[in-house]
MIDRENKE-247858 format. One record per residue (C-alpha): residue number from 1; z negated, y, x. Coordinates in Angstrom, 1 decimal. Example, Ala and Ser with C-alpha at 12.3 -4.5 7.8 and 13.67 -1.06 7.14 Angstrom:
! MIDRENKE-247858
<pt pos="1" pz="-7.8" py="-4.5" px="12.3"/>
<pt pos="2" pz="-7.1" py="-1.1" px="13.7"/>
***
This chain:
! MIDRENKE-247858
<pt pos="1" pz="0.0" py="0.0" px="0.0"/>
<pt pos="2" pz="0.8" py="3.5" px="1.2"/>
<pt pos="3" pz="-2.2" py="5.5" px="2.2"/>
<pt pos="4" pz="-3.3" py="7.8" px="-0.7"/>
<pt pos="5" pz="-3.7" py="10.6" px="1.8"/>
<pt pos="6" pz="0.1" py="10.5" px="2.3"/>
<pt pos="7" pz="0.8" py="11.0" px="-1.4"/>
<pt pos="8" pz="0.7" py="14.5" px="-2.7"/>
<pt pos="9" pz="0.6" py="13.2" px="-6.3"/>
<pt pos="10" pz="-2.9" py="12.0" px="-5.5"/>
<pt pos="11" pz="-4.2" py="15.1" px="-3.8"/>
<pt pos="12" pz="-7.7" py="16.2" px="-4.9"/>
<pt pos="13" pz="-8.3" py="12.9" px="-6.8"/>
<pt pos="14" pz="-11.3" py="10.7" px="-6.1"/>
<pt pos="15" pz="-10.8" py="7.2" px="-4.6"/>
<pt pos="16" pz="-11.8" py="5.4" px="-7.9"/>
<pt pos="17" pz="-9.4" py="7.7" px="-9.9"/>
<pt pos="18" pz="-6.5" py="6.9" px="-7.6"/>
<pt pos="19" pz="-7.2" py="3.1" px="-7.9"/>
<pt pos="20" pz="-7.2" py="3.4" px="-11.7"/>
<pt pos="21" pz="-3.9" py="5.4" px="-11.6"/>
<pt pos="22" pz="-2.3" py="2.9" px="-9.3"/>
<pt pos="23" pz="-3.5" py="-0.1" px="-11.3"/>
<pt pos="24" pz="-1.7" py="1.4" px="-14.4"/>
<pt pos="25" pz="1.7" py="1.2" px="-12.5"/>
<pt pos="26" pz="4.1" py="-1.6" px="-12.2"/>
<pt pos="27" pz="5.2" py="-2.5" px="-8.6"/>
<pt pos="28" pz="8.9" py="-3.0" px="-8.4"/>
<pt pos="29" pz="11.5" py="-3.9" px="-5.7"/>
<pt pos="30" pz="15.0" py="-2.7" px="-5.5"/>
<pt pos="31" pz="17.7" py="-4.0" px="-3.1"/>
<pt pos="32" pz="19.8" py="-1.8" px="-0.9"/>
<pt pos="33" pz="22.3" py="0.4" px="-2.8"/>
<pt pos="34" pz="20.7" py="-0.4" px="-6.1"/>
<pt pos="35" pz="20.8" py="2.4" px="-8.7"/>
<pt pos="36" pz="17.2" py="3.1" px="-9.9"/>
<pt pos="37" pz="17.8" py="5.8" px="-12.4"/>
<pt pos="38" pz="20.9" py="7.8" px="-13.4"/>
<pt pos="39" pz="21.3" py="11.5" px="-13.8"/>
<pt pos="40" pz="20.9" py="12.9" px="-17.3"/>
<pt pos="41" pz="19.3" py="9.7" px="-18.7"/>
<pt pos="42" pz="16.0" py="10.5" px="-20.4"/>
<pt pos="43" pz="13.2" py="10.6" px="-17.7"/>
<pt pos="44" pz="11.1" py="7.8" px="-19.2"/>
<pt pos="45" pz="9.5" py="6.7" px="-15.9"/>
<pt pos="46" pz="7.8" py="8.2" px="-12.9"/>
<pt pos="47" pz="8.4" py="6.5" px="-9.6"/>
<pt pos="48" pz="6.4" py="6.7" px="-6.4"/>
<pt pos="49" pz="8.1" py="5.3" px="-3.3"/>
<pt pos="50" pz="5.9" py="2.9" px="-1.4"/>
<pt pos="51" pz="8.3" py="1.7" px="1.3"/>
<pt pos="52" pz="11.8" py="2.7" px="2.2"/>
<pt pos="53" pz="14.1" py="5.6" px="1.4"/>
<pt pos="54" pz="15.9" py="6.7" px="-1.8"/>
<pt pos="55" pz="18.9" py="9.0" px="-2.0"/>
<pt pos="56" pz="18.6" py="11.5" px="-4.9"/>
<pt pos="57" pz="22.0" py="13.0" px="-5.7"/>
<pt pos="58" pz="24.2" py="14.5" px="-8.4"/>
<pt pos="59" pz="27.9" py="13.9" px="-8.9"/>
<pt pos="60" pz="30.2" py="17.0" px="-9.3"/>
<pt pos="61" pz="33.2" py="17.3" px="-11.6"/>
<pt pos="62" pz="35.5" py="16.1" px="-8.8"/>
<pt pos="63" pz="33.5" py="12.9" px="-8.5"/>
<pt pos="64" pz="31.8" py="13.8" px="-5.2"/>
<pt pos="65" pz="28.2" py="12.8" px="-4.7"/>
<pt pos="66" pz="26.1" py="15.8" px="-3.6"/>
<pt pos="67" pz="22.9" py="14.6" px="-1.9"/>
<pt pos="68" pz="20.0" py="16.7" px="-3.0"/>
<pt pos="69" pz="17.4" py="15.0" px="-0.8"/>
<pt pos="70" pz="16.6" py="11.7" px="0.9"/>
<pt pos="71" pz="13.2" py="10.8" px="-0.4"/>
<pt pos="72" pz="10.7" py="8.7" px="1.7"/>
<pt pos="73" pz="7.5" py="6.8" px="1.2"/>
<pt pos="74" pz="5.0" py="9.0" px="-0.6"/>
<pt pos="75" pz="7.6" py="11.0" px="-2.5"/>
<pt pos="76" pz="8.0" py="10.8" px="-6.3"/>
<pt pos="77" pz="10.8" py="11.3" px="-8.7"/>
<pt pos="78" pz="11.0" py="11.4" px="-12.5"/>
<pt pos="79" pz="8.4" py="14.1" px="-13.0"/>
<pt pos="80" pz="10.1" py="14.9" px="-16.3"/>
<pt pos="81" pz="8.3" py="11.9" px="-17.7"/>
<pt pos="82" pz="5.1" py="14.0" px="-17.9"/>
<pt pos="83" pz="6.7" py="15.9" px="-20.8"/>
<pt pos="84" pz="6.1" py="14.9" px="-24.4"/>
<pt pos="85" pz="9.8" py="15.1" px="-24.9"/>
<pt pos="86" pz="11.2" py="14.0" px="-21.5"/>
<pt pos="87" pz="14.2" py="15.8" px="-20.2"/>
<pt pos="88" pz="17.0" py="13.9" px="-18.4"/>
<pt pos="89" pz="16.7" py="12.9" px="-14.8"/>
<pt pos="90" pz="18.1" py="15.7" px="-12.7"/>
<pt pos="91" pz="19.8" py="13.3" px="-10.3"/>
<pt pos="92" pz="20.7" py="9.7" px="-9.7"/>
<pt pos="93" pz="18.4" py="7.7" px="-7.4"/>
<pt pos="94" pz="19.8" py="5.0" px="-5.2"/>
<pt pos="95" pz="17.9" py="2.7" px="-2.7"/>
<pt pos="96" pz="19.1" py="3.4" px="0.8"/>
<pt pos="97" pz="17.5" py="0.1" px="1.9"/>
<pt pos="98" pz="15.3" py="-2.6" px="0.3"/>
<pt pos="99" pz="12.5" py="-0.6" px="-1.2"/>
<pt pos="100" pz="9.3" py="-0.9" px="-3.1"/>
<pt pos="101" pz="8.1" py="1.6" px="-5.7"/>
<pt pos="102" pz="5.3" py="2.1" px="-8.2"/>
<pt pos="103" pz="6.6" py="2.8" px="-11.7"/>
<pt pos="104" pz="4.6" py="4.4" px="-14.6"/>
<pt pos="105" pz="6.2" py="4.6" px="-18.0"/>
<pt pos="106" pz="6.2" py="8.0" px="-19.7"/>
<pt pos="107" pz="3.5" py="7.0" px="-22.3"/>
<pt pos="108" pz="1.2" py="5.7" px="-19.5"/>
<pt pos="109" pz="1.6" py="8.7" px="-17.2"/>
<pt pos="110" pz="0.9" py="11.1" px="-20.0"/>
<pt pos="111" pz="-2.3" py="9.3" px="-20.9"/>
<pt pos="112" pz="-3.3" py="9.3" px="-17.2"/>
<pt pos="113" pz="-2.5" py="13.1" px="-17.0"/>
<pt pos="114" pz="-4.9" py="13.7" px="-20.0"/>
<pt pos="115" pz="-7.6" py="11.6" px="-18.4"/>
<pt pos="116" pz="-7.1" py="13.2" px="-15.0"/>
<pt pos="117" pz="-5.8" py="16.8" px="-15.3"/>
<pt pos="118" pz="-5.5" py="17.0" px="-11.5"/>
<pt pos="119" pz="-2.6" py="14.5" px="-11.7"/>
<pt pos="120" pz="-0.6" py="16.9" px="-14.0"/>
<pt pos="121" pz="-1.3" py="19.8" px="-11.7"/>
<pt pos="122" pz="-0.1" py="17.8" px="-8.7"/>
<pt pos="123" pz="3.1" py="16.9" px="-10.6"/>
<pt pos="124" pz="3.7" py="20.6" px="-11.1"/>
<pt pos="125" pz="3.1" py="21.3" px="-7.4"/>
<pt pos="126" pz="5.6" py="18.6" px="-6.6"/>
<pt pos="127" pz="8.2" py="20.3" px="-8.8"/>
<pt pos="128" pz="7.5" py="23.7" px="-7.2"/>
<pt pos="129" pz="7.7" py="22.1" px="-3.7"/>
<pt pos="130" pz="11.1" py="20.7" px="-4.5"/>
<pt pos="131" pz="12.2" py="24.0" px="-5.9"/>
<pt pos="132" pz="11.1" py="25.8" px="-2.8"/>
<pt pos="133" pz="13.1" py="23.3" px="-0.6"/>
<pt pos="134" pz="16.3" py="23.9" px="-2.7"/>
<pt pos="135" pz="15.8" py="27.7" px="-2.5"/>
<pt pos="136" pz="15.5" py="27.4" px="1.3"/>
<pt pos="137" pz="18.7" py="25.3" px="1.3"/>
<pt pos="138" pz="20.5" py="27.9" px="-0.8"/>
<pt pos="139" pz="19.3" py="30.7" px="1.6"/>
<pt pos="140" pz="20.7" py="28.6" px="4.5"/>
<pt pos="141" pz="24.0" py="28.2" px="2.7"/>
<pt pos="142" pz="24.5" py="32.0" px="2.6"/>
<pt pos="143" pz="22.9" py="33.0" px="5.9"/>
<pt pos="144" pz="23.4" py="30.2" px="8.4"/>
<pt pos="145" pz="26.6" py="28.7" px="10.0"/>
<pt pos="146" pz="27.8" py="25.2" px="9.2"/>
<pt pos="147" pz="26.6" py="24.0" px="12.6"/>
<pt pos="148" pz="23.2" py="25.5" px="12.0"/>
<pt pos="149" pz="22.9" py="23.8" px="8.6"/>
<pt pos="150" pz="23.9" py="20.5" px="10.0"/>
<pt pos="151" pz="21.4" py="20.8" px="12.9"/>
<pt pos="152" pz="18.6" py="21.7" px="10.4"/>
<pt pos="153" pz="19.5" py="18.8" px="8.1"/>
<pt pos="154" pz="19.6" py="16.3" px="10.9"/>
<pt pos="155" pz="16.4" py="17.5" px="12.4"/>
<pt pos="156" pz="14.6" py="17.3" px="9.1"/>
<pt pos="157" pz="15.9" py="13.7" px="8.5"/>
<pt pos="158" pz="14.7" py="12.8" px="12.0"/>
<pt pos="159" pz="11.2" py="14.0" px="11.4"/>
<pt pos="160" pz="10.9" py="12.4" px="8.0"/>
<pt pos="161" pz="13.0" py="9.1" px="8.2"/>
<pt pos="162" pz="13.9" py="8.6" px="11.9"/>
<pt pos="163" pz="12.4" py="6.0" px="14.2"/>
<pt pos="164" pz="12.0" py="6.0" px="17.9"/>
<pt pos="165" pz="14.5" py="4.1" px="20.1"/>
<pt pos="166" pz="14.7" py="4.1" px="23.9"/>
<pt pos="167" pz="17.4" py="6.9" px="23.8"/>
<pt pos="168" pz="15.9" py="9.1" px="21.2"/>
<pt pos="169" pz="15.3" py="9.2" px="17.4"/>
<pt pos="170" pz="17.6" py="7.0" px="15.3"/>
<pt pos="171" pz="18.6" py="8.0" px="11.8"/>
<pt pos="172" pz="20.6" py="5.7" px="9.5"/>
<pt pos="173" pz="23.0" py="8.0" px="7.7"/>
<pt pos="174" pz="26.8" py="8.3" px="7.2"/>
<pt pos="175" pz="28.8" py="11.4" px="8.0"/>
<pt pos="176" pz="29.6" py="12.1" px="4.4"/>
<pt pos="177" pz="25.9" py="11.8" px="3.4"/>
<pt pos="178" pz="24.9" py="14.2" px="6.2"/>
<pt pos="179" pz="27.7" py="16.6" px="5.3"/>
<pt pos="180" pz="26.5" py="16.7" px="1.7"/>
<pt pos="181" pz="22.9" py="17.3" px="2.7"/>
<pt pos="182" pz="24.0" py="20.1" px="5.0"/>
<pt pos="183" pz="26.4" py="21.6" px="2.5"/>
<pt pos="184" pz="29.4" py="21.3" px="4.8"/>
<pt pos="185" pz="32.7" py="19.5" px="4.6"/>
<pt pos="186" pz="33.1" py="16.0" px="5.8"/>
<pt pos="187" pz="35.6" py="17.1" px="8.4"/>
<pt pos="188" pz="33.2" py="19.8" px="9.7"/>
<pt pos="189" pz="30.4" py="17.4" px="10.0"/>
<pt pos="190" pz="32.6" py="14.9" px="11.9"/>
<pt pos="191" pz="33.9" py="17.6" px="14.2"/>
<pt pos="192" pz="30.4" py="19.0" px="15.1"/>
<pt pos="193" pz="28.9" py="15.5" px="15.5"/>
<pt pos="194" pz="31.7" py="14.5" px="17.9"/>
<pt pos="195" pz="31.1" py="17.7" px="19.9"/>
<pt pos="196" pz="27.4" py="17.1" px="20.1"/>
<pt pos="197" pz="28.1" py="13.5" px="21.1"/>
<pt pos="198" pz="30.3" py="14.6" px="24.0"/>
<pt pos="199" pz="27.6" py="17.0" px="25.2"/>
<pt pos="200" pz="24.8" py="14.4" px="25.0"/>
<pt pos="201" pz="22.9" py="16.1" px="22.2"/>
<pt pos="202" pz="23.3" py="13.1" px="19.8"/>
<pt pos="203" pz="24.8" py="9.6" px="20.0"/>
<pt pos="204" pz="27.0" py="8.7" px="17.0"/>
<pt pos="205" pz="27.9" py="5.3" px="15.8"/>
<pt pos="206" pz="28.9" py="3.9" px="12.5"/>
<pt pos="207" pz="26.3" py="4.8" px="9.9"/>
<pt pos="208" pz="23.8" py="5.9" px="12.5"/>
<pt pos="209" pz="22.9" py="9.0" px="14.5"/>
<pt pos="210" pz="20.6" py="9.1" px="17.5"/>
<pt pos="211" pz="19.1" py="12.5" px="18.3"/>
<pt pos="212" pz="18.9" py="12.4" px="22.1"/>
<pt pos="213" pz="17.7" py="16.0" px="22.5"/>
<pt pos="214" pz="16.0" py="17.6" px="19.6"/>
<pt pos="215" pz="15.6" py="20.9" px="21.5"/>
<pt pos="216" pz="19.3" py="21.1" px="22.3"/>
<pt pos="217" pz="20.2" py="20.1" px="18.8"/>
<pt pos="218" pz="18.3" py="23.1" px="17.3"/>
<pt pos="219" pz="19.6" py="25.4" px="20.0"/>
<pt pos="220" pz="23.2" py="24.2" px="19.5"/>
***
């Protein structure tokens, strides 16, 4: 089980309260690439990621998937399930790898929120935190270069989802996913990554990027 200290949804709650909340959830497993929820479907469940990563994205009119965020262990999605009349899921959630989650049905999570008001407050904080991240991303879109946005997105992924290897920090991500996350074109992402690879800033292989020099990446 993930440490409660790493879960913002449980912030400020007592140990026995957290145990009660966790006990009300259903533990589920999803295989790699499995769709967990689909955008615009009623948000009838809240999910907490226990292990693994989840890509949360929307699909534009042209059929391109726009990655909103790669969620990791301790993150939640489906906060709309706290509402008495749930809105649709904002995005589609897909397992990046084999994952485990805790799932609370909307009826259950609303009962828990009434019993433990701190839970509802934490859910609101989660929404505001995601909103702040998207605002920061929008600011970067209008004030930073494509290369700067790509470096920022890769650095953030490295700190949240990367793992150490002898040559640096390895991140499992495809060019198109990274391009979407950085709000640049696929061709721009590929060009910049190739340039960084030539200069030893990163090491690029199929579906993976190794950050060899974080300092040079952010200074690139």
